[in-house]
PANUMAR-308691 format. One record per residue: x, y, z of N, C-alpha, C, O in turn. Coordinates in pm, whole numbers, padded with zeros to 5 digits, always signed. Example, Ala and Ser with C-alpha at 12.3 -4.5 7.8 and 13.67 -1.06 7.14 Angstrom:
BEGIN
+01319-00569+00780+01230-00450+00780+01320-00330+00780+01424-00332+00846/+01285-00225+00708+01367-00106+00714+01290+00003+00787+01341+00114+00804/
END
This chain:
BEGIN
+12207+07659+03833+12085+07727+03876+12032+07657+04009+12030+07535+04025/+11992+07744+04096+11928+07698+04217+11773+07705+04202+11722+07759+04103/+11699+07650+04301+11558+07660+04297+11515+07710+04438+11578+07676+04539/+11410+07789+04441+11358+07847+04559+11209+07830+04567+11147+07780+04473/+11148+07871+04679+11005+07855+04704+10955+07986+04761+11011+08041+04856/+10843+08037+04699+10782+08160+04742+10646+08128+04801+10551+08100+04728/+10636+08132+04932+10516+08100+05011+10439+08221+05030+10456+08286+05133/+10355+08260+04939+10287+08392+04936+10194+08413+05054+10203+08521+05113/+10105+08321+05094+10097+08178+05069+09991+08129+04976+09984+08008+04954/+09903+08218+04915+09797+08165+04826+09722+08045+04888+09722+07936+04831/+09662+08064+04999+09578+07965+05059+09431+08001+05051+09395+08119+05059/+09344+07901+05037+09201+07921+05026+09156+08001+05150+09197+07971+05262/+09069+08103+05127+09031+08195+05235+08964+08128+05357+08960+08190+05464/+08912+08005+05346+08849+07945+05461+08946+07874+05554+08910+07827+05662/+09075+07868+05508+09174+07795+05593+09191+07874+05727+09189+07997+05731/+09206+07797+05831+09235+07858+05957+09377+07891+05975+09460+07836+05903/+09415+07980+06069+09552+08014+06092+09633+07890+06125+09746+07877+06077/+09582+07799+06203+09656+07678+06235+09680+07593+06116+09790+07540+06099/+09577+07578+06030+09601+07501+05906+09712+07561+05817+09796+07487+05764/+09713+07696+05801+09819+07757+05726+09952+07741+05791+10051+07717+05722/+09960+07751+05918+10088+07728+05993+10133+07586+05975+10250+07566+05942/+10053+07490+05993+10092+07345+05977+10134+07320+05836+10236+07254+05814/+10062+07370+05738+10094+07353+05596+10231+07411+05569+10314+07349+05502/+10254+07531+05621+10383+07595+05601+10499+07513+05658+10607+07510+05599/+10479+07448+05771+10584+07361+05828+10610+07241+05736+10725+07199+05717/+10499+07186+05677+10527+07072+05592+10596+07113+05464+10685+07042+05419/+10557+07224+05404+10620+07273+05285+10771+07305+05310+10855+07279+05224/+10801+07359+05425+10943+07380+05457+11020+07253+05460+11132+07249+05409/+10965+07149+05519+11032+07024+05529+11051+06952+05392+11155+06892+05364/+10944+06961+05307+10944+06898+05179+11059+06965+05090+11142+06897+05029/+11054+07096+05088+11149+07171+05004+11291+07156+05056+11384+07147+04975/+11313+07154+05186+11443+07131+05241+11494+06998+05199+11608+06988+05153/+11417+06893+05213+11460+06757+05181+11478+06738+05031+11553+06650+04988/+11410+06820+04949+11425+06806+04804+11554+06886+04754+11601+06865+04642/+11605+06971+04836+11732+07046+04803+11705+07185+04756+11790+07244+04689/+11589+07241+04788+11572+07384+04760+11668+07474+04834+11709+07445+04946/+11702+07582+04770+11799+07680+04840+11737+07766+04933+11788+07787+05043/+11616+07824+04889+11552+07929+04968+11403+07909+04991+11338+07847+04907/+11349+07956+05098+11205+07950+05128+11171+08085+05172+11214+08131+05278/+11089+08154+05088+11050+08293+05112+10903+08304+05154+10821+08231+05099/+10866+08386+05246+10737+08387+05306+10680+08530+05302+10742+08624+05352/+10562+08544+05240+10501+08678+05235+10451+08730+05365+10427+08653+05459/+10433+08862+05373+10377+08927+05491+10256+09011+05439+10271+09107+05363/+10138+08969+05485+10017+09042+05451+09920+09046+05573+09912+08951+05651/+09853+09152+05585+09775+09173+05712+09634+09168+05702+09567+09153+05805/+09575+09179+05582+09425+09183+05566+09378+09084+05458+09257+09070+05439/+09466+09018+05389+09430+08934+05273+09398+08795+05315+09486+08723+05361/+09271+08754+05300+09235+08613+05337+09304+08509+05251+09324+08396+05297/+09341+08544+05124+09408+08452+05038+09557+08439+05065+09622+08345+05021/+09611+08541+05142+09756+08547+05167+09787+08567+05314+09868+08652+05351/+09722+08490+05396+09711+08527+05539+09826+08471+05618+09812+08369+05686/+09940+08535+05608+10052+08519+05703+10092+08660+05742+10169+08722+05669/+10043+08714+05851+10083+08849+05892+10218+08857+05963+10271+08966+05980/+10273+08745+06005+10404+08747+06080+10494+08634+06031+10502+08529+06095/+10561+08654+05915+10639+08543+05860+10757+08500+05952+10806+08388+05941/+10803+08590+06045+10912+08549+06132+10868+08434+06225+10954+08359+06273/+10743+08417+06252+10700+08309+06337+10717+08176+06255+10769+08077+06306/+10672+08177+06127+10692+08062+06040+10839+08026+06034+10878+07910+06047/+10923+08133+06013+11068+08108+05996+11127+08043+06120+11200+07945+06110/+11096+08098+06239+11150+08045+06363+11113+07901+06386+11196+07819+06424/+10983+07872+06360+10935+07728+06387+10991+07637+06277+11027+07524+06310/+11002+07675+06150+11047+07593+06046+11202+07565+06053+11253+07466+06002/+11269+07658+06120+11415+07644+06124+11453+07515+06204+11550+07447+06170/+11377+07483+06305+11399+07368+06389+11374+07234+06316+11425+07129+06353/+11291+07247+06210+11247+07120+06133+11327+07098+06005+11302+07002+05933/+11421+07186+05978+11492+07178+05852+11646+07189+05877+11691+07223+05987/+11721+07159+05775+11869+07152+05794+11946+07250+05717+12041+07308+05769/+11909+07273+05589+11995+07348+05494+11927+07471+05431+11994+07570+05402/+11796+07466+05411+11727+07565+05337+11736+07702+05410+11733+07708+05533/+11746+07810+05334+11754+07945+05396+11609+08003+05395+11528+07967+05309/+11579+08091+05488+11448+08152+05500+11461+08301+05488+11563+08359+05524/+11353+08364+05437+11344+08504+05429+11198+08547+05440+11110+08484+05381/+11171+08659+05517+11041+08729+05498+11048+08799+05360+11140+08876+05332/+10946+08769+05276+10954+08833+05145+10816+08895+05116+10738+08837+05040/+10786+09007+05173+10892+09087+05237+10833+09153+05360+10711+09164+05371/+10919+09198+05455+10874+09282+05560+10829+09414+05499+10906+09478+05426/+10706+09457+05527+10652+09579+05473+10694+09695+05568+10631+09722+05670/+10802+09758+05530+10866+09858+05627+10781+09967+05675+10798+10005+05791/+10689+10024+05600+10611+10137+05656+10522+10091+05770+10473+10178+05842/+10498+09963+05792+10407+09915+05890+10486+09871+06022+10427+09817+06116/+10613+09895+06023+10699+09850+06134+10777+09966+06191+10819+10058+06121/+10795+09958+06325+10891+10042+06389+11035+09999+06349+11074+09887+06382/+11115+10085+06279+11238+10033+06218+11339+09994+06326+11418+09904+06301/+11341+10055+06441+11439+10013+06544+11403+09873+06600+11491+09789+06618/+11275+09850+06626+11233+09722+06675+11256+09614+06571+11303+09505+06604/+11223+09642+06449+11241+09548+06336+11388+09517+06317+11421+09401+06295/+11477+09615+06325+11621+09593+06306+11667+09489+06414+11743+09397+06382/+11625+09503+06532+11667+09410+06637+11609+09273+06615+11679+09174+06637/+11483+09262+06572+11424+09129+06551+11491+09059+06433+11520+08939+06439/+11513+09134+06327+11579+09076+06205+11718+09021+06246+11751+08907+06215/+11795+09100+06312+11931+09063+06349+11930+08939+06441+12004+08843+06421/+11841+08947+06541+11841+08832+06639+11799+08707+06564+11864+08604+06582/+11692+08709+06479+11646+08596+06412+11755+08540+06317+11773+08418+06308/+11827+08628+06250+11942+08581+06171+12045+08505+06253+12103+08406+06207/+12067+08552+06374+12159+08483+06464+12103+08343+06505+12173+08242+06513/+11975+08346+06529+11912+08213+06570+11928+08113+06459+11953+07996+06486/+11916+08153+06338+11929+08061+06221+12073+08048+06177+12101+07974+06083/+12167+08118+06240+12306+08106+06220+12341+08114+06069+12420+08036+06015/+12277+08215+06006+12307+08242+05867+12208+08190+05770+12211+08230+05654/+12117+08099+05811+12015+08046+05718+11897+08147+05706+11780+08114+05723/+11935+08272+05674+11839+08376+05681+11882+08490+05587+11998+08531+05591/+11795+08538+05507+11814+08670+05437+11690+08754+05448+11586+08705+05492/+11696+08876+05409+11587+08969+05426+11525+09020+05306+11595+09058+05213/+11396+09023+05300+11321+09088+05192+11254+09211+05245+11196+09209+05354/+11259+09319+05169+11188+09445+05208+11097+09495+05094+11124+09476+04975/+10991+09557+05138+10897+09617+05037+10814+09722+05104+10810+09730+05227/+10748+09803+05025+10668+09915+05075+10525+09867+05118+10460+09927+05203/+10481+09759+05054+10343+09714+05073+10259+09761+04949+10258+09879+04915/+10191+09667+04884+10124+09696+04761+09973+09673+04762+09908+09674+04658/+09917+09652+04883+09778+09623+04891+09702+09734+04964+09740+09772+05075/+09599+09783+04906+09529+09902+04962+09466+09874+05094+09462+09962+05180/+09414+09749+05117+09351+09719+05249+09451+09712+05360+09417+09748+05473/+09576+09665+05333+09682+09664+05432+09716+09808+05472+09737+09836+05590/+09721+09897+05374+09746+10040+05398+09639+10103+05484+09670+10175+05579/+09513+10077+05451+09401+10135+05535+09412+10085+05678+09390+10161+05772/+09449+09954+05696+09455+09891+05830+09560+09972+05917+09545+09988+06038/+09665+10021+05848+09773+10093+05922+09751+10245+05920+09842+10321+05953/+09631+10290+05882+09601+10428+05890+09637+10513+05770+09627+10635+05778/+09677+10452+05659+09708+10532+05539+09580+10541+05453+09487+10462+05469/+09577+10640+05364+09470+10652+05269+09484+10565+05152+09385+10541+05084/+09598+10515+05124+09632+10427+05014+09780+10395+05010+09853+10421+05106/+09822+10340+04903+09965+10290+04902+10061+10397+04844+10182+10375+04847/+10013+10510+04793+10098+10603+04726+10218+10652+04813+10328+10664+04758/+10202+10681+04948+10318+10731+05023+10413+10625+05078+10511+10657+05146/+10382+10501+05049+10450+10395+05120+10595+10377+05074+10679+10342+05157/+10631+10399+04948+10758+10370+04904+10863+10466+04970+10971+10421+05010/+10829+10596+04980+10919+10694+05042+10942+10655+05194+11051+10666+05250/+10833+10609+05251+10849+10571+05398+10933+10440+05414+11001+10420+05515/+10925+10350+05307+11015+10234+05315+11159+10274+05315+11239+10226+05395/+11195+10365+05220+11331+10415+05213+11378+10472+05344+11491+10447+05388/+11291+10550+05407+11320+10615+05538+11348+10509+05641+11449+10515+05710/+11257+10411+05653+11268+10304+05753+11393+10224+05741+11459+10194+05840/+11426+10190+05620+11549+10103+05598+11676+10176+05633+11770+10116+05685/+11680+10311+05604+11797+10387+05646+11815+10384+05797+11929+10382+05844/+11707+10383+05875+11717+10384+06014+11758+10239+06064+11833+10223+06160/+11704+10140+05994+11745+09999+06028+11897+09985+06011+11966+09928+06096/+11948+10037+05899+12089+10022+05872+12168+10094+05981+12272+10043+06022/+12124+10210+06029+12194+10279+06138+12191+10203+06265+12290+10207+06338/+12083+10133+06300+12077+10052+06421+12178+09945+06409+12254+09919+06502/+12182+09881+06292+12278+09768+06274+12423+09812+06288+12508+09732+06328/+12453+09937+06257+12591+09990+06265+12640+10001+06411+12760+10004+06439/+12541+10007+06505+12573+10005+06646+12664+10124+06690+12750+10113+06777/+12638+10237+06624+12702+10358+06659+12601+10458+06724+12488+10465+06676/+12633+10530+06827+12536+10616+06897+12471+10711+06801+12540+10777+06723/+12335+10720+06804+12263+10813+06725+12124+10832+06790+12080+10745+06865/+12056+10943+06761+11916+10963+06788+11862+11045+06673+11916+11151+06641/+11753+10996+06609+11701+11063+06491+11552+11053+06485+11494+10948+06513/+11488+11166+06449+11348+11165+06415+11336+11204+06272+11392+11306+06231/+11261+11124+06192+11242+11148+06054+11095+11192+06038+11025+11213+06137/+11049+11206+05913+10915+11248+05888+10812+11154+05945+10702+11195+05983/+10850+11017+05952+10757+10916+05998+10797+10830+06110+10713+10761+06169/+10924+10830+06143+10976+10740+06240+11073+10811+06339+11115+10925+06318/+11105+10738+06445+11217+10780+06533+11290+10656+06573+11231+10550+06591/+11424+10669+06587+11507+10556+06630+11635+10607+06684+11664+10726+06670/+11711+10524+06742+11839+10562+06796+11921+10436+06835+11875+10323+06820/+12045+10459+06886+12121+10350+06943+12198+10412+07061+12257+10519+07045/+12198+10349+07174+12262+10412+07292+12410+10407+07283+12469+10316+07225/+12473+10512+07344+12618+10512+07353+12663+10537+07495+12578+10536+07584/+12787+10559+07523+12836+10579+07660+12769+10688+07738+12754+10683+07860/+12728+10788+07661+12665+10902+07733+12515+10882+07759+12446+10973+07806/+12465+10764+07728+12325+10735+07747+12300+10638+07861+12186+10596+07884/+12406+10603+07933+12389+10501+08041+12308+10562+08158+12321+10682+08185/+12226+10484+08225+12133+10533+08326+12196+10538+08465+12133+10499+08563/+12319+10586+08476+12385+10592+08605+12467+10466+08637+12537+10462+08737/+12458+10367+08555+12541+10248+08574+12570+10191+08429+12502+10225+08332/+12668+10109+08420+12701+10055+08290+12611+09949+08240+12597+09848+08308/+12548+09963+08128+12464+09862+08070+12541+09789+07961+12595+09848+07868/+12543+09655+07978+12600+09576+07868+12502+09558+07758+12399+09494+07779/+12528+09610+07637+12437+09608+07526+12444+09473+07448+12550+09421+07414/+12325+09422+07423+12321+09303+07345+12361+09335+07205+12331+09443+07154/+12432+09240+07140+12464+09258+06999+12365+09179+06909+12381+09059+06882/+12263+09253+06865+12160+09197+06778+12173+09245+06633+12075+09268+06562/+12301+09260+06592+12326+09291+06457+12313+09157+06378+12314+09050+06438/+12299+09165+06243+12282+09040+06169+12401+08948+06185+12514+08991+06207/+12372+08813+06172+12466+08706+06186+12583+08730+06090+12564+08745+05969/+12707+08732+06146+12821+08749+06063+12849+08890+06027+12948+08917+05958/+12764+08985+06073+12786+09126+06035+12693+09168+05928+12638+09084+05857/+12673+09297+05914+12580+09353+05816+12622+09311+05671+12534+09283+05589/+12750+09307+05640+12788+09267+05504+12757+09130+05473+12759+09093+05356/+12726+09044+05574+12695+08905+05548+12545+08883+05523+12505+08771+05492/+12463+08986+05536+12321+08976+05530+12271+09017+05387+12281+09134+05349/+12218+08918+05310+12159+08950+05178+12024+09022+05202+11946+08983+05289/+11999+09129+05121+11873+09191+05124+11820+09181+04984+11892+09207+04888/+11694+09144+04970+11631+09122+04835+11506+09208+04820+11439+09240+04919/+11475+09246+04696+11360+09334+04670+11287+09274+04551+11353+09227+04459/+11156+09274+04548+11074+09217+04441+11032+09334+04342+11012+09449+04380/+11021+09293+04216+10970+09381+04116+10852+09322+04047+10854+09202+04019/+10746+09401+04016+10626+09347+03955+10607+09409+03819+10583+09337+03723/+10615+09536+03808+10583+09610+03679+10711+09637+03597+10823+09622+03647/+10690+09675+03474+10799+09706+03384+10878+09826+03437+10819+09923+03485/+11013+09818+03428+11100+09931+03472+11074+09965+03619+11063+10082+03656/+11065+09863+03700+11028+09877+03844+11114+09979+03916+11237+09971+03914/+11051+10075+03978+11126+10172+04059+11188+10102+04186+11295+10140+04234/+11119+10002+04234+11172+09926+04350+11308+09859+04314+11403+09860+04391/+11310+09801+04194+11435+09737+04151+11546+09834+04116+11664+09802+04129/+11506+09952+04071+11609+10056+04052+11673+10094+04187+11795+10107+04198/+11588+10112+04288+11635+10148+04424+11723+10028+04477+11826+10049+04540/+11679+09906+04448+11757+09788+04498+11894+09787+04427+11994+09761+04494/+11906+09813+04303+12029+09817+04233+12123+09927+04289+12243+09902+04305/+12074+10037+04316+12152+10152+04373+12206+10113+04506+12312+10164+04542/+12142+10026+04585+12195+09986+04716+12251+09845+04719+12280+09793+04827/+12268+09782+04604+12328+09651+04596+12250+09543+04663+12306+09446+04715/+12111+09560+04661+12031+09455+04709+11990+09362+04590+11988+09404+04474/+11958+09240+04622+11932+09138+04513+11791+09158+04449+11699+09197+04522/+11772+09134+04325+11639+09151+04260+11567+09021+04244+11628+08917+04220/+11434+09025+04259+11341+08911+04238+11237+08962+04144+11175+09066+04167/+11217+08889+04036+11124+08929+03927+10999+08848+03931+11000+08726+03914/+10884+08923+03956+10758+08855+03936+10724+08855+03786+10729+08959+03720/+10690+08741+03736+10682+08722+03588+10552+08788+03537+10441+08764+03584/+10577+08871+03437+10466+08934+03361+10492+08933+03211+10446+09019+03137/+10565+08835+03171+10611+08820+03030+10760+08848+03015+10822+08905+03105/+10816+08809+02904+10962+08815+02890+11008+08960+02883+11114+08993+02935/+10931+09049+02821+10969+09193+02815+10972+09251+02958+11065+09327+02987/+10885+09223+03041+10880+09276+03177+11005+09218+03259+11078+09289+03328/+11021+09083+03241+11139+09020+03306+11264+09078+03266+11348+09108+03351/+11286+09097+03137+11408+09155+03088+11424+09296+03147+11534+09332+03189/+11318+09373+03149+11330+09506+03203+11368+09505+03349+11438+09596+03395/+11325+09406+03422+11362+09396+03562+11514+09385+03577+11576+09453+03658/+11574+09293+03491+11721+09280+03498+11790+09410+03455+11885+09458+03519/+11739+09465+03345+11807+09583+03284+11805+09703+03383+11903+09774+03403/+11686+09720+03445+11663+09826+03541+11760+09812+03661+11829+09907+03700/+11762+09690+03716+11845+09664+03838+11993+09678+03799+12069+09744+03870/+12036+09616+03689+12176+09615+03651+12231+09758+03627+12339+09793+03674/+12155+09837+03553+12193+09975+03517+12205+10052+03648+12301+10128+03665/+12110+10036+03743+12113+10113+03868+12234+10070+03948+12303+10154+04005/+12263+09940+03954+12381+09893+04025+12513+09949+03970+12602+09990+04044/+12521+09947+03836+12643+10001+03774+12664+10150+03799+12776+10199+03812/+12549+10219+03804+12554+10364+03824+12617+10397+03960+12667+10508+03978/+12617+10301+04058+12678+10327+04183+12804+10247+04205+12853+10237+04317/+12855+10191+04099+12984+10124+04109+12977+09975+04142+13081+09913+04162/+12864+09920+04148+12844+09776+04178+12850+09695+04047+12818+09746+03940/+12890+09569+04059+12898+09484+03941+12778+09391+03944+12769+09305+04032/+12685+09406+03850+12565+09317+03854+12600+09174+03817+12677+09151+03724/+12545+09083+03888+12573+08936+03870+12442+08864+03853+12359+08859+03943/+12427+08807+03734+12299+08725+03711+12276+08612+03808+12163+08565+03821/+12379+08567+03877+12357+08466+03971+12271+08508+04083+12210+08424+04149/+12262+08640+04107+12177+08700+04214+12034+08719+04172+11949+08744+04257/+12004+08709+04039+11880+08736+03987+11780+08612+04003+11805+08502+03953/+11673+08638+04073+11572+08533+04099+11452+08566+04014+11420+08683+03994/+11385+08463+03962+11260+08479+03887+11157+08383+03947+11189+08268+03978/+11034+08431+03964+10925+08347+04020+10834+08304+03910+10800+08383+03822/+10794+08176+03915+10702+08118+03818+10611+08018+03881+10642+07963+03986/+10497+07992+03817+10411+07878+03856+10460+07758+03778+10477+07763+03656/+10482+07652+03849+10543+07532+03793+10465+07407+03833+10427+07392+03949/+10443+07320+03741+10377+07190+03776+10439+07086+03683+10434+07099+03561/+10498+06978+03745+10567+06873+03669+10500+06737+03698+10466+06703+03811/+10486+06664+03590+10444+06518+03605+10513+06436+03491+10602+06485+03421/+10468+06312+03476+10537+06225+03381+10521+06278+03239+10617+06276+03162/+10401+06325+03202+10372+06370+03071+10309+06513+03071+10253+06558+03171/+10321+06583+02955+10262+06716+02949+10108+06711+02978+10055+06798+03047/+10041+06612+02926+09894+06603+02951+09863+06584+03094+09773+06648+03148/+09938+06494+03159+09918+06465+03302+09949+06587+03387+09876+06615+03482/+10053+06660+03356+10093+06778+03433+09987+06889+03422+09953+06956+03519/+09937+06904+03296+09826+07001+03270+09702+06968+03346+09637+07056+03403/+09666+06839+03348+09541+06795+03421+09566+06818+03572+09479+06873+03640/+09677+06779+03624+09699+06796+03762+09704+06941+03806+09648+06977+03910/+09773+07030+03724+09786+07166+03756+09650+07238+03763+09626+07315+03857/+09565+07214+03669+09435+07278+03660+09346+07230+03778+09263+07306+03829/+09364+07106+03818+09287+07054+03928+09341+07089+04064+09278+07065+04167/+09458+07144+04063+09533+07173+04194+09500+07311+04248+09421+07387+04193/+09565+07338+04357+09553+07473+04421+09610+07581+04325+09570+07697+04335/+09701+07545+04231+09743+07645+04133+09624+07690+04044+09611+07808+04014/+09539+07593+04003+09423+07632+03932+09327+07712+04010+09272+07809+03958/+09304+07674+04139+09214+07744+04227+09261+07892+04242+09181+07984+04228/+09391+07911+04271+09441+08045+04293+09413+08138+04167+09368+08252+04181/+09439+08087+04051+09420+08168+03931+09271+08190+03902+09233+08301+03864/+09185+08089+03918+09046+08101+03891+08979+08204+03985+08900+08289+03944/+09015+08194+04108+08937+08268+04212+09009+08393+04262+08945+08476+04327/+09138+08413+04236+09207+08524+04302+09300+08600+04207+09297+08723+04210/+09382+08537+04123+09489+08606+04045+09438+08676+03925+09492+08780+03887/+09332+08621+03862+09285+08691+03741+09256+08839+03763+09300+08920+03681/+09185+08880+03868+09160+09023+03891+09291+09101+03906+09306+09210+03851/+09386+09044+03981+09511+09113+04010+09594+09133+03878+09655+09238+03859/+09596+09032+03790+09672+09041+03668+09601+09143+03577+09666+09218+03505/+09470+09144+03582+09404+09248+03501+09431+09387+03548+09447+09480+03469/+09436+09402+03689+09456+09536+03742+09592+09591+03704+09605+09709+03670/+09696+09503+03711+09832+09552+03678+09869+09541+03532+09983+09570+03494/+09772+09499+03445+09790+09485+03307+09902+09386+03277+09979+09407+03183/+09912+09276+03354+10018+09181+03345+09996+09079+03231+10090+09012+03186/+09869+09070+03184+09843+08975+03079+09901+09020+02944+09929+08937+02858/+09919+09153+02925+09957+09198+02792+10094+09137+02751+10110+09090+02639/+10189+09138+02842+10323+09085+02811+10314+08930+02788+10380+08876+02699/+10231+08861+02869+10221+08718+02849+10153+08682+02721+10191+08584+02656/+10050+08761+02680+09986+08737+02553+10077+08765+02437+10076+08693+02337/+10158+08871+02449+10255+08906+02352+10353+08778+02326+10383+08737+02213/+10398+08726+02444+10485+08613+02433+10422+08494+02362+10490+08425+02286/+10298+08470+02385+10230+08355+02336+10213+08364+02181+10205+08260+02115/+10208+08478+02128+10189+08495+01980+10047+08472+01942+10021+08465+01822/+09950+08459+02034+09814+08421+01997+09730+08543+01964+09633+08533+01889/+09767+08658+02019+09684+08784+01997+09554+08775+02065+09464+08850+02026/+09531+08693+02162+09397+08686+02224+09374+08811+02305+09469+08878+02345/+09246+08845+02330+09212+08952+02424+09222+08893+02566+09193+08775+02590/+09267+08986+02664+09276+08932+02801+09155+08860+02853+09168+08768+02934/+09036+08900+02808+08908+08839+02852+08903+08694+02804+08821+08618+02855/+08989+08651+02704+08984+08514+02651+09087+08427+02725+09092+08307+02699/+09164+08479+02812+09258+08398+02883+09185+08304+02983+09109+08349+03069/+09210+08176+02966+09143+08075+03053+09248+07970+03105+09369+07988+03088/+09200+07868+03163+09293+07771+03230+09385+07707+03125+09505+07692+03148/+09327+07670+03007+09411+07609+02903+09523+07701+02857+09637+07660+02834/+09484+07829+02843+09585+07929+02801+09695+07935+02907+09813+07931+02873/+09658+07944+03032+09755+07951+03137+09852+07836+03138+09973+07854+03150/+09796+07710+03124+09875+07595+03133+09968+07580+03009+10075+07519+03020/+09930+07634+02897+10007+07633+02776+10115+07741+02772+10228+07719+02729/+10075+07863+02821+10162+07983+02788+10213+08057+02909+10304+08139+02898/+10155+08028+03029+10199+08108+03143+10269+08013+03251+10382+08042+03293/+10206+07910+03291+10266+07815+03381+10379+07743+03307+10373+07724+03185/+10485+07702+03385+10577+07603+03328+10531+07467+03366+10568+07410+03469/+10447+07416+03278+10370+07293+03311+10406+07188+03205+10402+07213+03084/+10443+07065+03257+10472+06958+03163+10561+06855+03225+10580+06851+03347/+10615+06773+03139+10708+06671+03187+10845+06741+03221+10864+06856+03181/+10936+06678+03290+11065+06741+03319+11131+06793+03191+11187+06903+03188/+11125+06712+03085+11194+06756+02957+11127+06883+02905+11197+06975+02864/+10994+06892+02905+10926+07011+02864+10962+07134+02940+10987+07241+02883/+10963+07116+03071+10991+07230+03158+11136+07278+03135+11161+07398+03134/+11232+07185+03118+11363+07226+03086+11371+07305+02962+11434+07411+02956/+11304+07250+02857+11299+07324+02732+11246+07464+02743+11302+07559+02689/+11135+07475+02816+11076+07612+02834+11168+07704+02909+11175+07823+02878/+11237+07653+03004+11332+07737+03081+11445+07783+02991+11486+07899+02996/+11496+07695+02910+11611+07728+02812+11555+07833+02714+11624+07931+02685/+11433+07815+02662+11381+07914+02570+11367+08052+02642+11400+08156+02584/+11321+08050+02761+11307+08175+02835+11442+08243+02857+11455+08365+02841/+11543+08163+02892+11675+08215+02910+11730+08278+02785+11797+08381+02793/+11705+08219+02670+11753+08275+02543+11694+08411+02517+11758+08495+02453/+11574+08435+02565+11507+08562+02538+11543+08672+02641+11538+08791+02612/+11577+08628+02759+11589+08722+02863+11734+08739+02921+11764+08839+02987/+11822+08637+02894+11956+08645+02940+11995+08567+03061+12112+08565+03100/+11895+08500+03124+11925+08401+03226+11914+08456+03368+11891+08575+03390/+11929+08367+03462+11914+08399+03606+11977+08296+03690+12017+08190+03641/+11986+08325+03820+12055+08233+03911+11968+08143+03992+12015+08041+04042/+11834+08178+04008+11744+08096+04083+11605+08102+04029+11551+08210+04007/+11543+07984+04006+11403+07976+03968+11328+07953+04095+11361+07865+04175/+11229+08031+04114+11144+08029+04238+10999+07991+04202+10932+08058+04123/+10954+07880+04262+10818+07837+04230+10718+07898+04339+10746+07904+04459/+10611+07937+04287+10507+08002+04369+10433+07888+04453+10418+07775+04405/+10392+07921+04570+10322+07833+04663+10170+07843+04626+10119+07949+04592/+10105+07730+04636+09954+07721+04626+09904+07621+04727+09978+07538+04779/+09769+07634+04753+09704+07555+04851+09670+07413+04796+09578+07395+04716/+09748+07314+04842+09724+07172+04805+09710+07085+04930+09747+06968+04931/+09656+07147+05038+09640+07067+05160+09554+06949+05142+09579+06850+05211/+09458+06946+05059+09369+06842+05054+09415+06721+04963+09365+06609+04972/+09513+06754+04879+09569+06645+04789+09716+06682+04764+09750+06723+04653/+09803+06669+04863+09943+06715+04851+10030+06633+04765+10124+06689+04708/+10007+06502+04748+10102+06413+04686+10148+06461+04550+10269+06472+04529/+10056+06492+04452+10106+06534+04320+10185+06664+04325+10277+06683+04245/+10150+06753+04418+10225+06876+04436+10363+06857+04484+10458+06915+04433/+10373+06772+04587+10500+06739+04643+10589+06670+04541+10709+06695+04534/+10531+06588+04467+10606+06516+04355+10663+06622+04262+10781+06618+04228/+10579+06719+04221+10623+06822+04131+10740+06902+04188+10837+06926+04117/+10733+06944+04314+10844+07010+04374+10972+06930+04378+11081+06979+04350/+10954+06804+04414+11079+06720+04416+11140+06703+04276+11262+06699+04262/+11057+06692+04176+11103+06668+04039+11171+06800+03986+11268+06794+03910/+11121+06916+04028+11177+07041+03990+11324+07043+04041+11418+07075+03968/+11338+07009+04168+11473+07020+04234+11568+06914+04181+11686+06942+04162/+11517+06789+04157+11607+06677+04130+11617+06643+03983+11717+06585+03942/+11520+06676+03902+11524+06639+03761+11541+06759+03661+11602+06747+03555/+11483+06873+03701+11483+06986+03613+11607+07078+03640+11691+07096+03552/+11616+07132+03761+11724+07224+03795+11864+07170+03766+11946+07245+03714/+11895+07050+03796+12033+06998+03764+12061+06989+03616+12177+06983+03577/+11961+06988+03533+11977+06974+03389+11951+07108+03307+11934+07107+03185/+11949+07220+03382+11931+07341+03317+12061+07422+03325+12131+07425+03426/+12088+07488+03211+12202+07580+03203+12150+07717+03150+12137+07739+03029/+12122+07804+03241+12049+07924+03195+12132+08052+03216+12080+08163+03207/+12259+08034+03245+12341+08154+03263+12449+08163+03145+12528+08257+03142/
END
């Protein structure tokens, strides 16, 4: 099993852009030195809690400070981008990183981001994502075309498009060719339509945790869709995201987690989101407590939602989860704002990579 990092970024709303940027650089260095495989960065345009509107700038800057970790925008929200421009930027950046890059794509799930870009809401975004990615793939193929779709236009110049003299075209296709570029898609709800689409196109699945039943449905949906198109589903490609906090003892890990940015994010931001998407129902079912969602508090989260405890406890919880869901290839820890007291958080990240992951067998 590998471990990855999802930098949503879940930062306190009063943080300045420079603070978020500098914190991102430090996190990239810490996770790279600890041995993390992947560092994924969200793209959001109006959310004060998740304020990184251009993940590619974080990726470009962090690449020079790290040695081995791979980076990905997770995800570029395709309806908000010109597909031809984005295709060139993605390919060029993957070449700059010489392969330490993969791509996440999504339609965009936040109403205020949609309003910013002139939409009435998020309903039409998924179809536009499909449309945009088809054009991106055509640009990467580097074959002459011109196309206008319902929402976009794009093309690629050929010999008949020269302006009276020969133009040498830059090759801004992905590093190593299109087949060498991994594309990943996230799923949030049960039987995710995004993961069905990902399976049909052989893109990798990432599961946002909403309980074991939801997580299992993410794998089943993706795998069935992949098989329907002749692809062989591989659990090594399956990533799951979790909130994780590790310390010497279970009690100390719980104390640190609740006092950390992890606790802040849930208290002040994530509770309404989980209620909106009815994500507590699966988690409550897993816990066996039968509590009402209104009764979920920090203690409940530390005991039943977060992977919180000593290394031995977290290993046990991961093995129990794998027995119920079938396993995965990469555990991805969510990012939270610990700028004011980073030492316990950095210790937890390092212990995940060095003490927990090497001692887990979840496939």
